[in-house]
N, C-alpha and C positions, 0 to 999 in steps of 0.2 A: 287735509293731511292727517287723517285720523289714524292711519297706520295699519289698519286691517289689511289682510291679503286681498280681499274683495271689498270694493266700496259699498257701503250700505245702501239698500234701496229705501225709498220713502216709507215711513212707518205710519200706519193708521193708528188712531188712538185706541181702537177696540182690540187690536192685537199687537202688543209690543213685546216681542219675543226676546228672551234674555240671551240666547246662545248665538254667537256670531256664525257658527257652522250653518245655521238655517238661512243666513244671508248670502251664502255662496250661490253663484249662478247655476242654472240647470245643467250647463255644460260640465260642471265639476261633480255631478252626481252620477252614480251608476244607475242602471235601469231599475234596480230594486229600491232606489231611493236612499241608499246608504252612501256615505261619503267615500269616494274613491281616492286612492293615492293620486296626488297631483304630480305634474311633471315640470321640471325646471331644467333648462338647457344651460350647461356650462361648457364653454369652448366647443359648442356644436354637439355635445354628447347628452343624450336624454338621461336624466337621473330621476329616480322616484323618491318621494319623501312623504311623510305623514305629518299632519298638523296636530299639535297638542295644545291644551289650554289648562292652566292651573291658576288658583286652587279649585276653581269651579269645574265639576265634572261635565262631560259632554251632554249629559241629560240630568240637570239638577233636580228634576221632579220624578225620578224613577222610584223614589221611596216617598209615599204620601206623608209619612210621619215627619219628613224633613221639610215639608211645605207649610207655609202660613199664608192665609189670605185674609185681608182685612179691609173694611170700608173706612176710608180715611177722610172723606169730605164730600160735600155736594158739589156738583159741577160748577155752580155759580159762586162757590166760595173763593175761587181764584180767578183773578183777571189775567189777561194775556200779559206775559212778561213778569209774572209773579212766581216766587218759589216758597215752598213751605217744608219744614222738617216734620215728618209724620212718624208716629210710633206704631209699629205693627205687633207689639206685644213682646216679641223676643229680639227686637232690634229696630233700628230706625232707617228711614229712607228719605231721600230728597225728592219731593214731588214738584214738578215744574209744568207750567202751562205756557205754551208759546204757539202762536199761529192757530189757536183754537184746539190744539192737541195737548194731551197730557203725556208726560214722560216721568219715569221714576228711576233713579240711580242711587249709588251709594252717597251718604250724606257727609262723609269726611274725605278730605283730600288725602290720598295715599302717601303723600310726601311726608308731612309732619302732623297730619290729623286736623287741619284747620276745618271749621264748620263751613261748608260750601254755601249754606243758606245765607251767610253774610258776604258772599262773594258777588260777582257781577255777571248777570245773564245778558248775553248779546248774540243775536243771530245764530242760534243753534248750539251755543256752547256756554259753559259756566267757567269763570275764571276765579281761582282761589284768591281770597282776600289777603293772605299772608305773603305768598311768594310767587304768585302769578301763574301757576300751572293752569292749563285750560283743558276741559273735557267736553267731548261731544255729548249732547244730552240725549241723542237718539241711540248711540252705540255704547257710550261710556268711555270710548277710547281717548287716551291722552293725546292732545294736539299741540300743546306747548308745555314747556318744562319749567321747573325741575321735577324730578321723580321718574320712576321707571314703570310704574303700574297704572293700569286703567281702573275705572270704576265698574263695579258690578251693575248690571242693568236688570230691572225687574219688569214683569208683565203688568200692564195697566189695562183695565176694562171698565166700561161704563154700563151700569144697569140701573134703570129707573132713576136717572139723574144723579146717581151716586157713583163716586170714583172708588174702585177697588184696586189694591195692589196685591199681587201674588208673587211670592219669593221663596227661595230656599233659605232655611235658617242658617246654613253654612255661609252663604253669600252675605247675609245680613251681619253676621258676626265678624267675618273677615274684612269686609268693606274695601277690598282691592281685588284686582283681576290681572293676571298676566296674559297678555295678548297671545293669540295663536302663534306657535313657533314651529318651524320645521326641525326635523332631526337629520343629522348628517348621515351620509352613506357610510359603510364600514370603513373605519380608520385603518384597518389591516391592509387596505389597498394602497395606502399612501407611502411615498418615500418620506422618511422623517425629515429630510433636509429640503423639502419643498411644500408650499402651501398655496392654495388659490388666493386667499386674502391674508395678508400680514398686517397686523395693527401694532405699531410701536407706541407704547404708552397704555396704561391701564387705568386711566382716570375716567371721568364721566363721558368724555367724547369717545374714547375707545370702546367702552362698554356699550354705550347706546348704539354705536356703529355695528358692533357684533350682534346685539339683540335685534336691531332693525333688519339686518340681513336675514336672520332666521325667521323673523316675522313675515318677511316678504317672500319666503319660500326658498331661500338660498340653501342648498344642501351639500355644498362642497366644504372643504377644510377651511377653518378659521383659526388662526393662531394669534394670540395677543402676547406681547412680551413687555416686561417692565423691570426697571432697576429695583423696584420695591420688593420686599420680601412677602408682601401680603396680596391677597386678592383685592380687587377694586373696593375702595371704601369711601365714606362720606368725608372728604378732605376738609370742607368748611368747619366740621366739628372739632378739628384739632386745636383751634384757637378759642372756640366757644364752649367746649366741654373737654377740657384738657386731660382729665383723668380717665377718659373713655379708652377701653381696651379694643384692639383691632376687631375681635369677634363681635363687639357691640355696635360697631359702626360699619360693618361690611355691607356693601350694596346688594350682593347676592351670595347665598351660601354655596359651599363647595358642590352640593348636590345639583344645583342649578346648572353649573358649568358642565358637569358630567352628563346631565340629562340632555342638554342641547349641544353637546360636543363642541364647546368653545374652549379651546386649549389655552391655558395661561402659563407662560414661562416666567417664573419669578427670578429676581436677582440676575437678570440678563441684560447687559448693556450693549446697545448697538454702537460700534465704533466708527463705521463708515458705510456708505451706500455705493454700490456699483449699479448705477441706473441703467447702463447699457445692457448689462446681463441680468437685470432685475434680481439683484442679490443683496441681502443685508449681511454685513460682516460684523460679527459680535466681538467683544473685547477679548474673549477667550479663544478666538480663532474659528469658532463655529460659523458656518455660512448657511443661510436659508434663502432659497429662491421663492419668488412670489409671482402671482399674476396681477393682483391689485394690491396697492399699498396705501395705508392711512398712517400719517405721521401725527401723533397726538402726544408729544413729549412734555407739554406744559412748559414750566419755567424753572429756573434755578435761583434760589434766594441770593441776594447780594451779601457779601461778607464785609465786615469793617476792615479798613486798610490802615488803621492806626497802630501805634506802638503797643505791643503786648497782646495782639489779636489772637495769639496761639495759646493763651492761658486757659486753664480748665474752667468749666461751668459758664462758658459763653455759647449760646445756642441760636441756631436758626430752627424754626419749627417746620419740619418737613415731613416727619413720620409720627405715628402714634408713640413710638419709643421716645422721640424727642420731647413731645408734650408731657408724657408721663414722668419723664426724668426731671423736667423743669418743676412740675408740681411737687414732686418729692423733695427736691433740693430747696425750693422756695418756702416751704412751710416754716413759719416763724422766723424767716430770714429777710434780708434786705434785697429787693429786686430792682434792677434798672432795666427799663425797656427803651431801646434806642430806635426811634422812628414812630411817629404817631400815624402809622398806616392803619388800614382795617385790621390787619393781623396784630399789630402792636397794641392797638387800643383794646381789642378784644382780649388779648392776653392780660393786659393790665387790669381790666375789669374783672376777669376771672380770678386773678391772684389776690385781689385786695382783701378778701375774707380769710386768706390762708397765710399770706406773708406778713412780716412785721411792718414792712414799708414797701411802697411801690412808687417809683419815680419814672417819669417819661421825659426823654430828651428828644428835641425836634428842631429842625432848621427853620421851619415856618413859624409865623407869628401865632397862629392858632391851628389846632388839629383840623384836618379835612378841608382846609381853606380852598384849595383848588377844586375840590369835588363838590362840597356842600355850600361853599361860600362862607364869608367871615361871620355873619350873624348866627347861622346854624352851628358853625364850628365853635363859636364862643359858648353857645348854650350847651353843647356837648361837653366842652371843657369844664364848665361850671358843675355839671352833673358829676364828673369825675372828681373834681376838687371837693365836692360835698361828700364823696366817698373816700376821702383821705389820700387821693393820688396827688402827688406833687409834680408840677411841670417845670421844665427848664427849657424855655423856648429860645429860638433864634441863636442856637449854639449847636455844637457837635462834639463828639468824643475825640480827644487828642491822645489819650493813653489809657490802657487797662493795666492796672497794677496788681501784682500777685503776692501771695504769701504762701510759701511752701508749694508753689506751683499752681495754686488755686486763686481765683479772682478775689480781690479784697476791696479794691477801690476803682471807681470810674472817674477819670480826670477830664473835665470839659475845657474847651478852648476859652471859655469865659473865665477860667481860673477856678471855678467851683470844683470841689472834690466830693464825690458821693460815695458813701459806704455801699458796698455791693457784694453779696454772696453769689448772686446769679444775675446774668445779663442775657436778655432776649433781644435779638437783632431783627428788626422789621423795617428795613430801609429800602424795600423794593426788590425787584427780581429782574432777571434777564431771560429771554427765551432759550430753552435747552435745545439749541440747534447747531452747536459746534460741529457735530459729526457730519453735518451736511455740506460743509465747506468742500469745494472741488467736486461736488456731486452733480452739478448742473441744474439743481433745483433753485429757482429764483428766491433770493433772500434779500431783504432791504438792509439799509445801513445799520439798523439797530438789531439785526439778527432775526427779525420776524419773517416767517414764510408767507409769501404773497399768494393768495388764492382768489378765484373768481366767485361769482354768486353760487356756484355749484360745489364749492370747496375744492376745486381742482387746481393743482399747481400747473406750471408750464409744461410739465412732463405728462404725457398721456398715461392714464392708469394710476397716477400718483395723486393722492388727496391729502389734505392736512386740515386739522381742526383743533379748537381749544385755545389755550392761552398763548400758544406760540405762533399764531397767525394774524395777519391783517386781511380783512375782507371788506367788500363793499356793503355799507350799511344803508339799506333802502330808506330808513327813517331820516337820514341826513344826505339825501340826494346821491347815494352810492359812494359817498366819501370812504376811502380806505381807512379803516380804524382797527385798533386792537381793543377787544372788550374781554378782559380776563375774569368773566363771571361764570359761576357754576351753571346757571340756567343756559347761558350761551353755549357752553361746551356741550351740553346735552343736544341742543339743536344742531350744532355743527356736525356732531357724530351722526345724527339721523339723516341730515341732508347729504353728507358724504356717502353713506350707505345706499341711499336711494339712487344716487348718481353712479355709483359703482354698477348698479343694475340698469343703468341707462334710462332712468325715469325722467330726467330733465327737470328736476325740481330746483328752484332757486330759493335761497334763504331770504326771509322777509320778517323775521321775528323782531319784537321790541325788547331791547335789553331790560332785564329785571334783576335787581339784587336786594340784599338785605344785610343788616348787621345787627347783632344782639349784644347789649351791654347792660349789666345791672338789671336784668329782667325786662328791659325795654328794647324795642326794635325800631330801627329806622328802615323804612322801605323806600325803594328808589326804582323808577322806570324811565327809560329814554336814554339819551346820550348827550350829556350837558357840556361836553368839551367846548371851550370857547364861549361860554355863556357871558352875556354882558350886563345882566341884571337879575335880581331875585325878588319875586313878589311873594310875600309871606302872609298867610291867613292863620290866625290862632294866637297862642301865647307861648313864646319860646321859653319863658321862665317856668311855666307849668309843664313844659315838654309835651304840649299838645298843639301841633301845628302842621300845616302843609306848605311847602315851599315850591314855587314854580320857577324854573330856570328858563330864562328867555334869551334869545339871540335875535336882535332887531325886533320884529313884531310877532315872533313866533315862539311858542313854548316848545323847548327841546328836551326837557326832562322835568321830573317832579319827585319830591321826597316828602315823607311824612312820618310823624310819630303820633301814636294814639289818635289816628284820624282815618282808620279803615272804613270803607274800602277804596278811598279816593285814588290811591296809586294804581290799583287794579282797574279802576274806572278809566283813568287817563290812559293806561296802557292799552285798554280795549279800543279807545277812540283812535289812538295813534296806529294801532294794528290795522284799523279799518282804512288807513290812508288819509284820515282827515286831519286838518290843521286846527290847533287851538291857538287863538290869537291873544296876545298880551292884553289888549284892551278888554277882552271878555273876562280875563282873570282879575284885572284891576276892578272891574265892576263887581265881581264876586266878592272880593275882599272889602270893597267900600260898603257894600250892603250887608256884609257879615252873614252870608247864607251858609251857616255851618252845617246844616243838615241837608239842605236842598242842593242837589247836584244836577238837576234837570238841565241846567244851562250847558252842561258838558256834552253838547252834541257835536261840536266842531263844525268847521266850514269846509266845503269841498276844496281840496288843494289841487 
């Protein structure tokens, strides 16, 4: 699932060409050897399109001054399965040896810049050590998420037992590559009230769906609509970097959407669906017909239901404006965060250096107990307490008191009264699917859209993705689950797009998430719902540990702090369909093999 329009052919070590255009089959080339416009059929009509790739030009070596070639090592310097970060003078590359062949790609993950040399190499791909994104070492293509861009790939040659890398300076400096994408046919031919593909929601799932369609050669109209006022942005940053402005966290610039004719309708809310007539009805009365539909509306934060809930300065963090406003109001003031959720705890961590005081109110005994377990939860709680955050556990809010219309105090059911100038609510969310009632699309009792492995609903041509769906998770024997993670939304969008094009692709990714607090990250892979034991290696007090979540005799999830790249290693084992047994983990802990992870081979399941 590399994502290129054509699957790459096997690459010999002597000639490893950078440009995916050269991997196209002969049938896609004109007699003179130049790329011809390809043809994609929409509703039986042949349409022409051209593929483009940015920021690397179609021929990066057209200007010799833009090219660097360097000897980086002897062929015997690397064993099979080894990676090395090499310096070419004007930039670095990641050199990889696998199966006796050398490959060279960008050395940084395009998502957040993680050094891939510290990641995990397995069967033709490298997995990022921070957030789990995977890249094909032959093509550079992104194969698992998060992130939107692929890696640049560089030419490798062997001369006199020495390994040389030849690359464009531009590619070395940019360290990312947008995969080939189709351009749309003339929009002047369209009826404004109809589209071939309608995407409701402009988060990660919606954007990846639109991009994947273009990458796969789809050249008809694509319309995304969103209630938000902004183009798609990096939503996880709202609670991790609260003073970020929209233009700082946008996933793609305006020019990208114009270049590839992906239309985005902002501040547009769908009120109802007419499935029979394939029509979306918007709140303002506008109607749009579609051929294929993706519903990726995400979720809606839960509000407090206590007395005084309407007072000013009580926030759900949903938009950049919400986050920016909270930071401004919280500076040197008293903040109460209701809910020790990921969002709530990240907000609390971010505000500690800005606010006069930060307090967290939570129903559970310790934060993250259901997700990380009690021992890890207590270690995280201690870290917060060491940073002046006060916890009020096993209680909830009974009243929000105001003075001159603005929040002044938060009253707890325990009787405690907290001074509060700002309150942030992070008590969970519900799927934003209310507009689908009476539509005929199957929704479960909690409001989640039910889809199959191909992200299809019960209605032909209607797909759903992201936080609002339940889907069969291969990792847990196809149990229907809801996994509201950023990485998973990316993969949902990609699988939905491929199946809109009848590729018959099933979702099989391993869930991967992270949280960042006080400059430290907890990484997590798998699906630990219903775990019955936690096996921990390391020191929780020192915040250097790995926790294995087990159900019966099987590891179902793993979390770590300051223990990279073990979570990515486990994710790769699980992605291969292998089982990690609890007894193997217990042996690992007993013998204290903090550096040696060779035991993580897993057993055939």
